[in-house]
C-alpha positions as CSV (number, residue, x, y, z in Angstrom):
1,X,101.2,-43.8,99.4
2,X,103.9,-44.7,96.9
3,X,104.2,-45.8,93.3
4,X,104.2,-49.6,92.7
5,X,107.3,-51.5,93.7
6,X,105.9,-55.0,94.0
7,X,105.0,-57.6,91.3
8,X,101.5,-57.0,89.9
9,X,98.8,-59.2,91.4
10,X,96.4,-61.2,89.2
11,X,93.3,-59.3,88.1
12,X,90.8,-59.4,91.0
13,X,88.4,-61.3,88.8
14,X,90.9,-64.2,88.5
15,X,91.5,-64.6,92.3
16,X,90.6,-68.1,93.4
17,X,92.6,-68.7,96.6
18,X,92.4,-66.5,99.7
19,X,94.2,-66.9,103.0
20,X,92.7,-65.8,106.4
21,X,95.2,-65.3,109.2
22,X,93.3,-65.1,112.5
23,X,90.0,-67.0,112.7
24,X,88.1,-65.5,115.6
25,X,84.8,-63.7,115.2
26,X,86.1,-61.3,112.5
27,X,88.5,-63.7,110.8
28,X,86.0,-66.5,110.9
29,X,83.4,-64.2,109.4
30,X,85.7,-63.4,106.6
31,X,86.3,-67.1,106.0
32,X,82.6,-67.7,105.8
33,X,82.1,-64.8,103.4
34,X,84.9,-65.9,101.0
35,X,83.7,-69.5,101.0
36,X,80.2,-68.3,100.1
37,X,81.6,-66.3,97.2
38,X,83.2,-69.4,95.8
39,X,86.8,-69.0,96.9
40,X,89.1,-71.7,98.2
41,X,90.2,-70.6,101.7
42,X,93.2,-71.5,103.8
43,X,93.1,-70.4,107.4
44,X,95.4,-70.3,110.4
45,X,94.9,-69.3,114.0
46,X,97.3,-70.3,116.9
47,X,94.6,-70.4,119.5
48,X,93.8,-73.9,121.0
49,X,90.7,-75.4,119.5
50,X,90.6,-72.7,116.7
51,X,89.8,-75.1,113.9
52,X,86.7,-76.5,115.7
53,X,85.5,-73.0,116.5
54,X,86.0,-71.8,113.0
55,X,84.1,-74.7,111.4
56,X,81.2,-74.2,113.9
57,X,81.1,-70.5,112.9
58,X,81.0,-71.3,109.2
59,X,78.3,-73.9,109.8
60,X,76.3,-71.4,111.8
61,X,76.7,-68.7,109.1
62,X,75.9,-71.0,106.1
63,X,72.1,-70.8,106.4
64,X,72.1,-67.0,106.3
65,X,74.6,-67.1,103.4
66,X,72.4,-69.5,101.5
67,X,69.5,-67.1,101.9
68,X,71.7,-64.3,100.5
69,X,72.6,-66.5,97.6
70,X,75.8,-68.6,97.2
71,X,78.2,-68.1,94.3
72,X,78.7,-70.8,91.8
73,X,80.9,-73.5,93.3
74,X,80.6,-72.2,96.9
75,X,81.1,-74.8,99.5
76,X,82.2,-75.0,103.1
77,X,84.3,-78.0,102.0
78,X,86.7,-75.6,100.3
79,X,88.1,-74.6,103.7
80,X,91.6,-75.9,104.7
81,X,92.9,-75.1,108.2
82,X,96.7,-75.3,108.4
83,X,99.0,-75.9,111.3
84,X,101.3,-73.0,110.4
85,X,100.9,-69.4,109.1
86,X,103.4,-70.2,106.4
87,X,101.3,-73.1,105.1
88,X,98.2,-70.9,105.1
89,X,99.6,-68.1,102.9
90,X,101.9,-70.1,100.7
91,X,99.6,-70.3,97.7
92,X,97.3,-67.4,98.4
93,X,96.5,-64.7,95.9
94,X,95.1,-62.4,98.7
95,X,95.6,-62.5,102.4
96,X,93.2,-61.1,105.1
97,X,94.7,-60.7,108.5
98,X,92.3,-60.5,111.5
99,X,94.5,-60.8,114.6
100,X,93.7,-59.1,118.0
101,X,94.1,-55.4,118.2
102,X,97.6,-55.2,119.6
103,X,99.9,-53.0,117.6
104,X,103.2,-54.9,118.1
105,X,101.4,-58.2,117.4
106,X,100.1,-56.7,114.2
107,X,103.5,-55.4,113.2
108,X,105.2,-58.8,113.7
109,X,102.4,-60.8,112.1
110,X,102.2,-58.7,109.0
111,X,105.9,-59.0,108.6
112,X,105.7,-62.8,108.9
113,X,102.8,-62.8,106.3
114,X,104.8,-60.6,104.0
115,X,107.8,-62.9,104.2
116,X,105.8,-66.0,103.5
117,X,103.2,-65.0,101.0
118,X,103.7,-65.1,97.2
119,X,105.3,-61.9,96.0
120,X,102.3,-60.8,94.0
121,X,99.7,-61.3,96.8
122,X,98.1,-58.2,98.3
123,X,97.8,-58.3,102.1
124,X,95.0,-56.6,104.1
125,X,94.4,-56.1,107.8
126,X,91.0,-56.1,109.4
127,X,92.2,-53.7,112.1
128,X,89.4,-51.6,113.6
129,X,91.5,-48.5,114.3
130,X,95.3,-48.7,113.7
131,X,96.7,-46.8,110.7
132,X,98.6,-49.0,108.3
133,X,101.5,-46.6,108.5
134,X,101.9,-47.8,112.1
135,X,101.6,-51.5,111.3
136,X,103.8,-51.8,108.2
137,X,107.0,-50.8,109.9
138,X,108.6,-54.2,110.1
139,X,107.6,-55.6,106.8
140,X,110.2,-56.0,104.0
141,X,107.6,-55.2,101.3
142,X,105.2,-52.6,102.9
143,X,103.9,-51.5,99.6
144,X,101.4,-54.4,99.4
145,X,100.1,-53.9,102.9
146,X,96.8,-52.0,103.5
147,X,93.7,-51.9,105.6
148,X,90.5,-53.7,104.7
149,X,88.3,-52.9,107.7
150,X,85.0,-54.9,107.8
151,X,82.0,-54.6,110.0
152,X,80.8,-57.5,112.1
153,X,79.7,-60.0,110.9
154,X,81.8,-59.7,107.7
155,X,79.6,-62.3,106.0
156,X,76.5,-60.2,106.4
157,X,77.5,-56.5,106.6
158,X,78.6,-55.3,103.1
159,X,80.9,-52.5,104.2
160,X,84.7,-52.6,104.0
161,X,86.8,-49.5,104.3
162,X,90.1,-49.6,102.3
163,X,93.0,-47.4,103.0
164,X,96.8,-47.6,102.6
165,X,99.7,-46.4,104.7
166,X,102.4,-44.0,103.8
167,X,104.5,-46.8,102.3
168,X,101.6,-48.6,100.6
169,X,101.6,-48.7,96.8
170,X,98.7,-46.8,95.3
171,X,98.1,-49.7,92.9
172,X,97.7,-52.1,95.8
173,X,94.9,-50.0,97.2
174,X,93.1,-49.8,93.9
175,X,93.5,-53.5,93.4
176,X,92.1,-54.3,96.8
177,X,89.1,-52.1,96.4
178,X,88.3,-53.8,93.1
179,X,88.9,-57.2,94.7
180,X,86.5,-56.6,97.5
181,X,83.9,-55.4,95.1
182,X,84.3,-58.6,93.0
183,X,84.0,-60.5,96.3
184,X,80.6,-58.9,97.0
185,X,81.5,-56.1,99.4
186,X,80.4,-52.5,99.4
187,X,83.7,-50.5,99.4
188,X,84.7,-47.1,100.7
189,X,88.2,-46.2,99.5
190,X,89.6,-43.6,101.8
191,X,92.0,-40.9,100.5
192,X,93.9,-40.6,103.8
193,X,94.4,-42.4,107.0
194,X,92.2,-41.6,110.0
195,X,92.3,-43.5,113.3
196,X,89.1,-45.6,113.5
197,X,88.4,-44.9,109.8
198,X,84.9,-43.5,109.0
199,X,82.2,-45.8,110.3
200,X,83.8,-46.6,113.6
201,X,84.3,-42.9,114.4
202,X,80.7,-42.2,113.8
203,X,79.6,-45.3,115.8
204,X,82.0,-44.4,118.6
205,X,80.7,-40.8,118.8
206,X,77.2,-42.2,119.3
207,X,78.4,-44.8,121.8
208,X,80.3,-42.2,123.9
209,X,77.3,-39.9,124.1
210,X,75.2,-42.9,125.2
211,X,77.7,-43.7,128.0
212,X,77.5,-40.0,129.1
213,X,73.7,-40.1,129.3
214,X,73.6,-43.3,131.3
215,X,76.4,-42.2,133.6
216,X,74.6,-38.9,134.3
217,X,71.2,-40.5,134.8
218,X,69.9,-38.7,131.8
219,X,68.6,-41.8,129.9
220,X,68.3,-45.5,130.4
221,X,69.9,-48.1,128.1
222,X,66.4,-49.1,127.0
223,X,65.6,-45.4,126.1
224,X,68.9,-45.0,124.2
225,X,68.4,-48.2,122.1
226,X,64.8,-47.3,121.4
227,X,65.7,-43.8,120.3
228,X,67.7,-45.3,117.5
229,X,65.7,-48.4,116.5
230,X,62.4,-46.5,116.5
231,X,63.9,-43.2,115.2
232,X,66.8,-42.3,113.0
233,X,68.0,-46.0,112.7
234,X,65.0,-46.7,110.4
235,X,66.3,-44.1,108.0
236,X,70.0,-44.9,108.4
237,X,69.3,-48.4,107.1
238,X,69.1,-47.0,103.5
239,X,69.9,-43.3,103.7
240,X,72.9,-41.8,105.6
241,X,72.8,-38.9,108.0
242,X,73.9,-36.3,105.5
243,X,71.1,-36.9,102.9
244,X,68.7,-37.4,105.8
245,X,69.5,-34.0,107.1
246,X,69.3,-32.5,103.6
247,X,65.7,-33.5,103.5
248,X,65.1,-31.6,106.7
249,X,65.7,-28.5,104.6
250,X,62.7,-29.2,102.4
251,X,63.0,-28.0,98.8
252,X,66.0,-26.0,99.8
253,X,68.0,-29.1,100.7
254,X,71.2,-29.1,102.7
255,X,71.8,-25.4,102.1
256,X,68.5,-24.4,103.7
257,X,68.9,-26.9,106.5
258,X,72.4,-25.5,107.4
259,X,71.1,-21.9,107.3
260,X,68.1,-22.8,109.4
261,X,69.6,-25.3,111.9
262,X,73.3,-24.3,111.8
263,X,73.1,-22.2,114.9
264,X,72.0,-25.3,116.9
265,X,75.6,-26.5,116.5
266,X,76.3,-24.1,119.4
267,X,73.6,-25.7,121.5
268,X,74.6,-28.3,124.2
269,X,73.1,-31.3,122.4
270,X,76.2,-33.4,122.6
271,X,79.5,-33.5,124.5
272,X,81.3,-33.2,121.1
273,X,82.6,-29.9,120.0
274,X,81.2,-28.9,116.6
275,X,83.4,-27.4,113.9
276,X,82.8,-23.8,112.9
277,X,80.1,-23.7,110.2
278,X,82.0,-21.4,107.8
279,X,81.4,-21.0,104.1
280,X,83.9,-23.7,103.1
281,X,82.2,-26.3,105.3
282,X,78.7,-25.2,104.1
283,X,79.8,-25.5,100.5
284,X,81.4,-28.9,101.0
285,X,78.2,-30.2,102.6
286,X,75.9,-28.8,100.0
287,X,78.0,-30.0,97.1
288,X,78.5,-33.4,98.8
289,X,74.8,-33.9,99.2
290,X,74.2,-32.9,95.5
291,X,76.8,-35.5,94.5
292,X,75.3,-38.2,96.8
293,X,71.8,-37.5,95.4
294,X,73.1,-38.4,92.0
295,X,70.6,-36.3,90.1
296,X,67.5,-37.2,92.2
297,X,65.3,-34.4,93.2
298,X,64.2,-33.7,96.8
299,X,60.8,-35.1,96.0
300,X,62.3,-38.3,94.7
301,X,64.5,-38.6,97.8
302,X,61.6,-38.0,100.0
303,X,59.6,-40.8,98.2
304,X,62.6,-43.2,98.5
305,X,62.9,-42.4,102.2
306,X,59.3,-42.9,102.9
307,X,59.1,-46.2,101.0
308,X,62.4,-47.3,102.7
309,X,61.0,-46.7,106.2
310,X,57.8,-48.7,105.3
311,X,59.9,-51.5,104.0
312,X,62.1,-51.6,107.1
313,X,59.1,-51.5,109.4
314,X,57.4,-54.3,107.5
315,X,60.6,-56.4,107.3
316,X,61.1,-56.2,111.1
317,X,57.4,-56.9,111.9
318,X,56.6,-53.5,113.3
319,X,53.7,-52.6,111.1
320,X,50.3,-53.2,112.6
321,X,47.7,-55.1,110.5
322,X,45.9,-51.9,109.6
323,X,49.1,-50.1,108.7
324,X,50.3,-53.0,106.5
325,X,47.0,-53.1,104.7
326,X,47.0,-49.4,104.1
327,X,50.6,-49.4,102.8
328,X,49.7,-52.2,100.3
329,X,46.8,-50.2,99.0
330,X,49.2,-47.3,98.4
331,X,51.5,-49.5,96.5
332,X,53.8,-50.1,99.4
333,X,54.7,-53.6,98.2
334,X,56.3,-52.2,95.0
């Protein structure tokens, strides 16, 4: 990434107008999210019937957004659908591009957005896998182009992964990360480009192993889904795989877990090849878990995990009457 070359955008807290280019499932989800956060949104999509589909999507999402809590002034009436891309981005302070995953299309579209949007506007792509370095090649002002990768549906799932390309201004990445936070998202700002980013790579690894098991007759689709929803998925809803594995080490934490279970990396438990568990990787994992724990002890993390599982089970209606009553007696409703 490079030093700033573009005019400074307004402070993220002062943004009022957002443009969404591409209004399918992802782009439409972004439209719904931004509207619910109180922004005025202009949208453009060249597909036939795009406006009707977009407004139906927003209407369908609005009850869920209302339950989450609408920002002051939020209204679906603040959506304007334009007939051209240039109209959509003309007055925007921030642009979210969500076109189909075709590299040349992304290149050409981002170049058009860059040419038409106000000079101070930051432009983000919802791409699910392309590095911005590969997409910003035809833009006259590549410094303001970056990736803002959401998870579907963007109006419900908090995560957005932010990363710039080789020609992206560092300040643009910092600004976008702050803007997304102000707009109610949970942001991971990546230090370097990685095809598929973080969450998609993890999700894809699980998906590919599932396909192998079905293809080889080793498990059914029902078995695979149940293994997640009734197993680790209950923990992953609030505690990621690294801290979860750290708790498997008991009071010794991640260090003990790696020393005890590290040799299993050589076992044929997955078709993925494991990295060598050398001292540098061990140290990175131990220190990373200590940082993620944020001062919480193993006992505190165990208590949070246990309560979290109970809460998820209750929220999804999977506690029996006896179990629900027992958890309440133990303070499970706290």
